[in-house]
C-alpha positions in Angstrom: 9.3 14.8 6.7 9.0 13.7 9.9 5.6 14.1 11.3 6.9 16.0 14.4 8.5 18.3 11.7 5.7 19.1 9.3 5.0 23.1 9.7 3.0 24.2 13.1 3.5 27.8 12.3 -0.3 28.8 12.4 -2.8 26.6 14.1 -5.9 27.6 13.3 -8.8 27.0 16.1 -12.0 26.3 14.5 -15.2 25.7 16.6 -16.2 22.0 15.7 -20.0 23.2 15.9 -19.6 25.9 13.1 -20.1 24.4 9.8 -19.5 28.0 8.3 -16.2 28.6 10.1 -15.3 24.5 8.9 -15.8 25.6 5.3 -14.0 28.9 5.8 -10.6 27.3 7.3 -10.6 24.8 4.2 -9.8 27.9 2.2 -7.1 29.7 4.9 -3.2 29.5 4.3 -2.8 28.2 8.0 -0.2 25.1 8.4 -2.7 23.1 10.7 -6.7 23.4 11.8 -7.8 22.1 14.7 -11.6 21.4 15.1 -12.5 22.2 18.6 -15.0 20.3 20.5 -13.7 21.6 23.9 -14.0 25.2 24.8 -15.4 26.5 21.3 -18.6 24.3 21.7 -21.0 24.5 24.1 -22.2 21.1 26.1 -25.4 20.9 24.5 -24.1 20.9 21.2 -20.8 18.6 21.5 -22.5 15.5 20.5 -23.8 17.0 17.1 -20.3 19.1 16.5 -18.3 15.3 16.7 -20.9 14.2 13.6 -19.9 17.7 12.0 -16.0 17.3 12.5 -16.5 13.6 11.2 -18.1 14.7 7.8 -15.8 17.8 7.6 -12.6 15.3 7.5 -14.0 13.1 5.3 -15.0 15.3 2.7 -11.9 16.5 2.2 -10.4 20.0 1.3 -7.1 20.0 3.7 -4.4 19.5 1.3 -1.2 21.2 2.7 -2.8 21.4 6.6 -2.3 19.2 9.5 -5.7 18.0 10.7 -6.0 17.9 14.3 -9.5 17.6 16.6 -9.2 19.0 20.3 -11.2 16.8 22.4 -12.6 17.6 26.0 -10.1 16.5 28.9 -10.3 13.5 31.0 -11.9 15.0 33.8 -15.3 15.3 31.6 -17.8 12.9 30.8 -17.6 13.8 26.7 -13.9 12.5 26.1 -14.1 9.0 25.4 -17.1 9.5 23.1 -15.1 12.5 21.2 -12.1 9.7 20.5 -14.3 7.2 19.6 -16.7 8.8 17.3 -14.4 11.3 15.6 -11.2 8.2 15.2 -13.7 5.4 14.5 -15.5 7.9 11.6 -12.6 9.6 10.3 -9.5 8.4 11.5 -7.8 7.5 7.8 -8.4 11.4 7.6 -7.0 12.7 10.6 -3.4 13.3 11.8 -3.6 14.1 15.6 -5.7 14.1 18.9 -5.5 17.5 20.6 -5.8 16.5 24.5 -6.4 19.9 26.7 -5.4 20.5 30.6 -3.0 17.4 30.7 -1.7 17.3 34.3 0.0 13.8 34.5 1.8 11.7 31.9 -1.0 8.8 32.9 -3.4 10.9 30.9 -1.3 10.8 27.7 -1.3 7.1 28.2 -4.9 6.7 28.7 -5.5 8.4 25.1 -2.6 6.4 23.6 -4.0 3.4 24.5 -7.4 4.0 23.7 -6.1 5.2 20.0 -4.4 2.1 19.6 -7.6 0.0 20.3 -9.4 2.1 17.6 -7.2 1.5 15.5 -6.8 -2.0 15.6 -10.4 -2.3 15.7 -10.7 -0.2 12.2 -7.9 -1.7 10.7 -6.1 1.6 11.0 -2.3 2.0 10.9 -1.3 1.5 14.9 0.5 4.4 15.9 0.1 6.7 13.1 -2.4 9.2 14.9 -0.6 11.7 16.8 -1.1 13.3 20.2 -0.7 17.2 21.2 -0.8 17.6 24.9 -1.7 21.0 26.2 -0.4 22.3 29.4 -2.6 24.7 31.3 -2.3 24.5 35.0 0.6 24.3 37.2 0.4 20.5 38.1 0.7 20.1 34.1 3.9 22.7 34.1 5.6 20.8 37.3 5.1 17.5 35.5 5.9 18.5 31.8 9.2 16.7 31.4 7.1 13.1 32.6 4.4 14.4 30.0 6.8 15.0 27.5 8.5 11.6 27.2 5.1 9.9 28.1 4.3 8.5 24.5 5.7 7.9 21.0 2.7 9.7 19.7 3.6 12.7 20.9 4.1 15.5 18.3 3.8 18.8 20.2 3.6 20.5 23.6 1.2 22.9 23.8 1.1 26.2 26.2 -2.5 27.2 27.0 -2.4 30.6 28.5 -5.8 31.3 29.6 -6.3 28.6 31.7 -2.8 28.4 33.0 -3.2 32.4 34.0 -6.4 31.4 36.1 -4.6 28.1 37.8 -2.0 30.4 39.1 -4.0 33.4 40.2 -2.5 35.8 37.6 -3.4 39.2 38.4 -4.3 40.2 34.4 -7.4 39.4 32.2 -5.7 40.1 28.8 -4.2 36.7 28.0 -0.7 36.8 27.0 -0.1 40.1 28.1 2.0 41.1 31.4 -0.1 41.4 34.4 0.0 44.8 35.7 2.7 45.9 37.9 5.2 43.3 36.4 7.5 45.8 35.0 10.9 43.4 35.0 11.0 40.9 32.6 8.9 38.5 31.1 6.4 36.9 33.5 5.6 33.8 30.8 9.4 33.3 30.5 9.6 30.6 33.3 6.4 28.7 31.6 7.8 28.9 27.8 11.2 27.7 28.6 9.9 25.0 30.8 7.6 23.8 27.8 10.4 24.5 25.5 13.2 22.4 27.1 10.7 19.3 27.8 10.0 19.2 24.1 13.2 19.7 22.7 14.9 17.2 25.0 12.3 14.7 23.5 12.3 16.1 19.8 9.0 17.6 20.2 7.5 20.5 18.6 6.6 23.8 21.3 3.3 25.7 20.1 2.4 28.9 21.8 -1.1 29.4 22.6 -3.4 31.9 21.5 -3.6 35.7 21.8 -6.9 36.7 22.3 -7.1 40.4 20.9 -7.7 39.3 17.7 -8.0 42.4 15.7 -4.7 43.6 17.5 -2.1 42.3 14.7 0.5 44.3 16.2 0.3 42.9 19.7 -0.2 39.4 18.0 3.1 39.8 16.2 4.9 41.2 19.5 4.0 38.2 21.7 4.6 36.0 18.9 7.8 37.3 18.4 8.6 36.5 22.0 8.2 32.9 21.6 9.4 32.7 17.9 12.9 34.2 19.9 13.1 31.5 22.1 12.8 28.9 19.7 9.0 28.1 19.6 7.7 26.3 16.1 4.1 28.1 16.1 1.3 29.6 17.8 -2.5 29.6 17.7 -4.4 31.5 15.7 -8.1 32.6 16.1 -9.0 34.9 13.5 -8.1 34.8 9.4 -6.0 38.4 10.5 -3.4 36.4 12.4 -2.3 33.8 10.1 -0.2 35.7 7.8 1.2 37.4 11.1 2.2 33.7 12.4 3.7 32.2 9.4 5.6 35.2 8.8 6.9 35.5 12.5 7.7 31.7 12.7 9.6 31.4 9.4 13.2 32.6 8.9 14.0 35.8 6.7 15.0 35.1 3.4 18.5 36.4 4.3 18.8 33.8 7.3 17.7 31.0 5.1 19.8 31.9 2.3 22.5 31.9 4.8 21.8 28.6 6.7 21.8 26.9 3.7 24.9 28.2 2.3 26.8 27.1 5.5 25.3 23.4 5.2 26.9 23.5 1.6 29.9 25.0 2.5 30.5 23.0 5.4 30.0 19.8 3.6 32.4 20.9 0.5 35.0 21.9 3.1 35.0 18.6 5.2 35.2 16.5 1.7 38.7 15.6 0.0 37.9 18.0 -2.5 37.7 21.1 0.1 40.7 19.9 2.3 38.7 17.7 4.7 39.0 20.5 7.3 36.9 20.2 10.6 36.6 24.2 10.4 36.5 26.8 7.7 36.0 30.3 6.6 32.7 31.4 4.8 33.7 35.0 3.9 34.4 36.9 7.3 32.8 33.7 9.4 34.5 30.7 10.6 32.1 28.0 10.5 32.5 24.2 12.1 30.6 21.4 12.9 28.3 23.6 15.8 27.6 25.9 12.9 26.1 23.3 11.0 24.0 22.3 13.6 22.5 25.9 14.1 22.1 26.1 10.0 20.1 22.8 10.4 17.7 24.3 12.3 17.2 27.5 10.4 17.1 25.4 6.9 14.7 23.3 8.4 12.4 25.9 9.2 12.8 27.7 5.9 12.2 24.3 4.2 9.0 23.3 5.9 7.7 26.9 5.0 8.2 26.1 1.5 11.2 28.7 0.9 13.1 29.0 -2.4 17.0 29.8 -2.0 17.7 33.3 -3.3 21.8 33.6 -2.8 24.1 30.3 -3.5 27.2 29.2 -2.4 29.6 27.8 -4.8 33.1 26.2 -4.1 36.1 28.4 -4.5 37.8 27.7 -7.7 41.1 25.5 -7.5 
């Protein structure tokens, strides 16, 4: 599986300073776990949290999960030590670094170069470690296309709603919910689509940010469904109770998955010599063609990444 296509339906945020939460995260069915050195860590505990994270990554127990560390952003004094200590200490047991508050492509370039130097120094495979770029303010959104094109290490573009809402003076204190007085449409649609278009144009995944009302699972599902409907690949989860909802929301239904796989099988057969070498054909009451195949590939890919098994299976007509 391509690294940028590995499942990220649920991206669990875990404070890098909490051994208790780190140990719990190993047991949870999240697709991705990111150990956080930024907002989840108070300034005084960041140096010790780096050591905790390195030990946790090297101890293992993360099978089936994408392992990510969120460092502090480049405007702080902590970033370079975050990257060097974590990657030098546990680079072989890490999949990606998440860079918050990305505003320009140069910030991604800087991280890319630092990772390359560490990989060469430590004898790690150069270029294996990925980057996740988090868009959290207006300048970052304005530059999102250039950011998405900035490095071959990029795997995801992530929307950070809380800081973004503050950066544009949005009249709301409930992260992810519509601001009071906004009664027509979706206040986040433009933002989400800008990020999605930049990601897809560069074969990257698009990830929605957190829903802070952690006990309101229905609210989480509603907001997650908005991003999933647009085509997002996953969403941050802040609490174990949100994981199942995220995994379900960003997976196709069994019916859609089976239908997508059947379209692929049927189109493959109908375009073959045995099937008459047709450019289009009927699958039941539905006409399928090359465009149908491309759409089916997306749904089938999501289902396969989620580990789904086929139910109904199409078979060629008897001659």
